[in-house]
C-alpha positions as CSV (number, residue, x, y, z in Angstrom):
1,X,121.3,139.9,15.5
2,X,124.6,139.8,17.3
3,X,126.8,137.9,19.8
4,X,128.8,140.1,22.2
5,X,132.0,139.1,23.8
6,X,134.1,141.1,26.3
7,X,137.7,139.8,26.7
8,X,139.8,141.1,29.6
9,X,138.1,144.4,29.4
10,X,139.7,147.0,31.6
11,X,138.9,150.6,32.5
12,X,140.6,153.3,34.6
13,X,139.5,156.8,35.7
14,X,142.7,158.3,36.9
15,X,143.7,156.1,39.9
16,X,140.3,154.4,40.1
17,X,140.2,151.0,38.6
18,X,136.5,151.1,37.5
19,X,136.5,147.7,35.6
20,X,139.1,145.1,36.3
21,X,139.8,142.8,33.3
22,X,136.3,141.2,33.0
23,X,135.3,138.5,30.6
24,X,131.7,138.1,29.4
25,X,129.7,136.5,26.6
26,X,126.2,137.6,25.7
27,X,124.6,135.2,23.2
28,X,122.6,136.2,20.2
29,X,119.1,137.4,21.2
30,X,119.9,137.2,24.9
31,X,118.9,139.8,27.5
32,X,121.9,140.2,29.9
33,X,121.5,142.3,33.0
34,X,124.6,144.0,34.6
35,X,123.6,144.2,38.3
36,X,125.4,145.8,41.2
37,X,125.6,148.8,43.6
38,X,126.6,152.3,42.5
39,X,130.3,152.4,41.6
40,X,130.6,148.7,40.8
41,X,131.6,149.3,37.1
42,X,128.4,148.3,35.3
43,X,127.7,151.6,33.6
44,X,131.4,152.0,32.7
45,X,131.2,148.6,31.0
46,X,128.1,149.6,29.1
47,X,129.8,152.9,28.0
48,X,132.9,150.9,26.7
49,X,130.6,148.7,24.7
50,X,128.9,151.8,23.2
51,X,132.2,153.4,22.4
52,X,131.9,156.4,24.7
53,X,134.8,155.3,26.9
54,X,138.0,153.8,25.4
55,X,139.1,150.6,27.3
56,X,142.5,150.7,29.0
57,X,142.9,147.1,27.9
58,X,141.1,144.1,26.5
59,X,138.8,143.8,23.5
60,X,135.1,144.0,22.6
61,X,133.8,141.6,19.8
62,X,130.5,141.8,18.0
63,X,129.9,138.6,16.0
64,X,133.6,137.8,16.3
65,X,134.7,141.1,14.9
66,X,136.7,143.5,17.2
67,X,135.0,146.9,17.6
68,X,137.0,148.7,20.2
69,X,138.7,150.8,17.6
70,X,135.4,151.9,16.0
71,X,133.7,155.2,16.7
72,X,130.3,154.9,18.4
73,X,128.4,155.7,15.2
74,X,130.2,152.9,13.3
75,X,129.3,150.1,15.7
76,X,125.6,149.8,14.9
77,X,124.7,149.8,18.6
78,X,121.8,151.8,20.1
79,X,121.7,153.0,23.7
80,X,118.9,154.4,25.9
81,X,120.2,156.6,28.7
82,X,118.8,157.0,32.2
83,X,117.8,160.6,31.4
84,X,116.3,159.7,28.0
85,X,118.2,162.6,26.4
86,X,115.2,163.9,24.3
87,X,115.4,167.1,22.3
88,X,112.9,169.6,23.7
89,X,112.3,171.2,20.3
90,X,111.6,168.0,18.4
91,X,108.3,166.1,18.2
92,X,108.0,162.4,18.7
93,X,107.9,161.9,15.0
94,X,111.1,164.0,14.5
95,X,112.8,162.0,17.2
96,X,112.1,158.8,15.3
97,X,113.2,160.3,12.0
98,X,116.4,161.9,13.3
99,X,118.7,158.9,13.4
100,X,117.5,157.7,10.0
101,X,118.6,160.9,8.1
102,X,122.4,160.4,8.5
103,X,121.9,156.8,7.3
104,X,120.4,158.2,4.1
105,X,117.3,156.1,4.3
106,X,114.9,156.9,1.5
107,X,111.8,159.0,2.4
108,X,109.2,156.3,1.8
109,X,111.1,153.8,4.0
110,X,111.5,156.4,6.8
111,X,107.7,156.9,6.8
112,X,107.2,153.1,6.9
113,X,109.6,152.7,9.8
114,X,108.0,155.5,11.8
115,X,104.6,153.8,11.3
116,X,106.0,150.5,12.4
117,X,107.6,152.0,15.5
118,X,104.4,153.9,16.4
119,X,102.5,150.6,16.0
120,X,104.9,148.7,18.1
121,X,105.0,151.3,20.9
122,X,101.4,152.4,20.6
123,X,102.3,156.0,20.0
124,X,100.2,157.0,16.9
125,X,98.3,159.6,18.9
126,X,101.5,161.1,20.3
127,X,103.6,161.6,17.1
128,X,103.1,165.3,17.0
129,X,103.7,166.0,20.7
130,X,106.9,167.5,22.2
131,X,108.7,165.9,25.2
132,X,107.2,168.5,27.6
133,X,103.7,167.3,26.6
134,X,104.5,163.6,27.5
135,X,104.5,161.6,30.7
136,X,107.7,160.0,32.0
137,X,106.6,156.6,30.6
138,X,105.8,158.1,27.2
139,X,109.2,159.9,27.1
140,X,110.8,156.5,27.8
141,X,109.0,154.9,24.9
142,X,110.2,157.8,22.6
143,X,113.8,157.1,23.7
144,X,113.4,153.4,23.1
145,X,111.8,154.0,19.7
146,X,114.5,156.4,18.6
147,X,117.1,153.7,19.4
148,X,115.3,150.8,17.9
149,X,114.2,152.5,14.7
150,X,117.7,152.2,13.4
151,X,117.5,148.4,13.7
152,X,120.7,148.1,15.6
153,X,122.6,144.8,16.1
154,X,122.9,145.5,19.9
155,X,120.7,147.3,22.3
156,X,122.1,148.9,25.5
157,X,119.9,150.3,28.3
158,X,121.4,152.3,31.3
159,X,118.9,152.2,34.2
160,X,116.0,153.3,32.0
161,X,113.3,152.9,34.6
162,X,114.9,155.0,37.4
163,X,112.8,158.1,36.8
164,X,109.5,156.3,36.9
165,X,107.2,155.7,39.9
166,X,106.8,152.2,41.2
167,X,103.5,151.4,39.4
168,X,104.9,152.6,36.1
169,X,108.2,150.8,36.6
170,X,106.4,147.4,36.9
171,X,104.3,148.2,33.8
172,X,107.3,149.3,31.7
173,X,109.4,146.4,32.9
174,X,106.9,144.0,31.5
175,X,106.7,146.0,28.2
176,X,110.5,146.0,27.9
177,X,110.6,142.3,28.4
178,X,107.9,141.7,25.8
179,X,109.5,144.0,23.3
180,X,112.9,142.3,23.7
181,X,111.4,138.9,23.3
182,X,109.4,140.0,20.2
183,X,112.4,141.6,18.5
184,X,114.9,138.9,19.6
185,X,117.5,141.7,19.9
186,X,120.7,141.1,21.9
187,X,120.4,143.4,24.9
188,X,122.6,144.5,27.7
189,X,120.6,146.2,30.6
190,X,122.2,148.0,33.6
191,X,120.4,148.3,36.9
192,X,121.1,148.3,40.7
193,X,117.6,146.9,41.3
194,X,117.8,143.1,41.9
195,X,114.0,142.7,41.6
196,X,114.2,144.3,38.1
197,X,117.2,142.1,37.2
198,X,115.4,138.9,38.1
199,X,112.2,139.9,36.3
200,X,114.0,140.9,33.1
201,X,117.2,138.9,32.6
202,X,117.9,135.7,30.7
203,X,121.3,136.1,32.3
204,X,122.4,138.2,35.4
205,X,126.0,139.4,35.8
206,X,126.5,140.5,39.4
207,X,129.3,143.1,39.7
208,X,131.2,144.6,42.7
209,X,134.2,147.0,42.7
210,X,134.9,146.4,39.0
211,X,134.8,142.6,39.3
212,X,132.3,140.1,38.1
213,X,131.2,138.1,41.2
214,X,128.8,135.7,39.5
215,X,127.2,135.0,36.1
216,X,124.0,132.9,35.9
217,X,120.3,132.8,35.3
218,X,118.1,134.6,37.8
219,X,117.3,131.3,39.4
220,X,120.9,130.3,39.7
221,X,122.1,133.4,41.4
222,X,119.2,133.3,43.8
223,X,119.5,129.6,44.7
224,X,123.3,129.1,44.5
225,X,125.1,132.4,45.2
226,X,128.8,132.1,44.8
227,X,129.7,134.2,47.9
228,X,128.5,136.4,50.7
229,X,128.2,139.5,48.5
230,X,126.0,137.9,45.9
231,X,123.9,136.1,48.6
232,X,123.4,139.5,50.4
233,X,122.7,141.5,47.3
234,X,120.1,139.1,45.8
235,X,116.8,138.7,47.6
236,X,114.3,140.9,49.5
237,X,114.7,141.3,52.4
238,X,118.4,140.3,52.2
239,X,119.7,136.9,53.4
240,X,120.4,136.5,57.1
241,X,124.0,135.8,58.0
242,X,124.9,134.2,61.4
243,X,128.5,133.5,62.4
244,X,128.9,130.0,63.8
245,X,131.4,127.2,64.4
246,X,131.3,123.6,63.2
247,X,131.5,121.0,66.0
248,X,131.6,117.2,65.5
249,X,130.0,115.1,68.1
250,X,129.6,111.3,68.4
251,X,126.4,111.0,66.5
252,X,125.9,114.4,64.8
253,X,127.4,117.5,63.3
254,X,126.4,120.8,64.9
255,X,126.6,124.4,64.0
256,X,127.3,126.2,67.3
257,X,126.7,129.9,68.1
258,X,126.6,131.6,71.5
259,X,122.8,131.7,71.1
260,X,122.0,128.3,69.6
261,X,123.2,124.9,68.5
262,X,121.8,123.6,65.2
263,X,122.2,119.9,64.4
264,X,122.7,119.5,60.7
265,X,120.7,117.1,58.5
266,X,120.7,115.8,55.0
267,X,123.0,117.4,52.4
268,X,124.5,119.9,54.9
269,X,126.2,116.9,56.6
270,X,127.7,115.8,53.3
271,X,128.8,119.4,52.4
272,X,130.7,119.8,55.7
273,X,132.2,116.3,55.7
274,X,135.7,117.5,54.7
275,X,135.8,120.4,57.1
276,X,137.8,120.2,60.3
277,X,136.2,120.4,63.8
278,X,136.1,124.0,64.9
279,X,135.9,125.5,61.3
280,X,134.5,129.0,61.4
281,X,131.6,129.4,59.1
282,X,128.8,131.9,58.2
283,X,125.3,130.4,58.1
284,X,123.1,132.1,55.5
285,X,119.3,131.6,55.3
286,X,116.8,133.7,53.4
287,X,113.9,135.2,55.3
288,X,111.4,133.2,53.3
289,X,113.2,130.0,54.4
290,X,112.5,130.6,58.1
291,X,109.3,129.3,59.7
292,X,107.9,131.0,62.8
293,X,105.9,129.0,65.3
294,X,104.0,129.7,68.5
295,X,105.3,126.5,70.2
296,X,108.7,124.8,70.4
297,X,109.3,121.8,68.2
298,X,112.3,119.7,67.2
299,X,114.8,121.8,65.3
300,X,113.4,125.2,66.5
301,X,115.0,127.9,68.6
302,X,113.5,130.6,70.8
303,X,113.4,134.2,69.5
304,X,111.6,137.4,70.4
305,X,109.5,139.4,67.9
306,X,111.2,142.8,67.7
307,X,109.3,144.5,64.7
308,X,106.4,143.5,62.5
309,X,106.3,144.7,58.9
310,X,103.0,143.9,57.1
311,X,103.5,143.4,53.3
312,X,100.0,142.8,51.7
313,X,99.5,139.0,52.1
314,X,102.9,138.5,53.8
315,X,104.4,139.5,57.1
316,X,108.0,140.3,57.7
317,X,109.2,139.7,61.2
318,X,112.4,141.1,62.8
319,X,113.4,138.5,65.4
320,X,115.9,138.9,68.2
321,X,118.2,135.9,68.5
322,X,120.3,137.0,71.5
323,X,122.1,140.1,70.3
324,X,121.4,139.3,66.6
325,X,118.5,140.5,64.5
326,X,117.2,138.1,61.8
327,X,114.3,138.5,59.5
328,X,111.6,136.0,58.5
329,X,109.1,136.4,55.7
330,X,106.0,134.3,55.8
331,X,102.5,134.2,54.3
332,X,100.1,135.5,56.8
333,X,97.9,132.5,56.3
334,X,100.6,130.2,57.6
335,X,100.5,131.5,61.1
336,X,98.5,129.6,63.7
337,X,98.7,132.6,66.1
338,X,98.6,136.4,66.0
339,X,102.2,137.6,66.2
340,X,102.8,140.6,68.5
341,X,105.9,142.7,69.3
342,X,107.7,141.4,72.4
343,X,106.2,137.9,72.1
344,X,108.5,134.9,72.4
345,X,108.2,132.5,69.5
346,X,110.2,129.7,67.9
347,X,111.9,129.7,64.6
348,X,112.9,126.8,62.3
349,X,115.6,127.0,59.6
350,X,114.6,125.0,56.5
351,X,117.8,123.2,56.1
352,X,117.3,122.3,52.4
353,X,117.7,126.0,51.7
354,X,120.5,126.9,54.2
355,X,123.8,128.1,52.8
356,X,127.2,127.8,54.5
357,X,130.1,130.2,53.7
358,X,133.7,129.9,54.6
359,X,134.3,132.8,57.1
360,X,137.8,133.5,55.7
361,X,137.2,133.4,51.9
362,X,133.5,134.2,52.0
363,X,132.9,131.6,49.4
364,X,129.8,129.3,49.5
365,X,130.5,125.6,50.3
366,X,129.5,123.6,47.3
């Protein structure tokens, strides 16, 4: 298929620096997800790749060939938009045929491709229907089929699941992943939904304010976030952040906060070895890496249950730690008691999964 490379890609809208000299490589057959909040530059990046926006600087390469100077129709790239952009007066069959006519594909081959796409998307019974006669999920499949029937070298998707309800999003997410793996087509997928990104991507590119914050596999960005932004953006509920200060005592290293003192163990001691006494840090721990107990034990600290949020087989607890609120997410079967609002309990941080960030730079300590 194709290897995509972005080199110092830059984009301005008036005085707004939408994309700030980013570098990225998407390998042949890879599904790369651009992930970030609204306004981070992910859609602008996609539109520059497609040719709808001219970069202010930098270059786009497809299999080593520069394509920034080419018109969108000359790049052999297909794109699915958030709105699907279907023609109300064309049937599903006519949508599939439409992009093949300018390419002067012979009639028998057009019919063969339409049949193949209908087989692939399970749409044989829908070929003669108009968009108004289709569900949102079916409309999405038409948009995907119209893009793929051209057999493009690169496939771009701009938040294609946004218009679907949650049940259909989960179903279509799985279908998209299967389709991409079957076709082995190089794909760039834009979303603000980190659950979607982790479910779909071979590679995740976390963006913020026009910059790339981190590139890695879903597992890498979850387990080893580069900084506070990535750590807070990846994970549901988000990671807990607690300001603290490093204190060295005779026999131990302690993270001190006005509400607790946490003696460090294992690799956290090694990671803080080069830091001076009194260093200001941010402790980060994900809700799933807190354990809530009914009785005190070594390494636990007292908290008060503030809110209970049942989630099927899990329970999310909002806990008051002094004037801080932190969240814990545990399997309901792990509790040896019945949690109640206002109850005092004890919480343990699983230190193998605790992150420490420099308060000034917001970077994670390696």
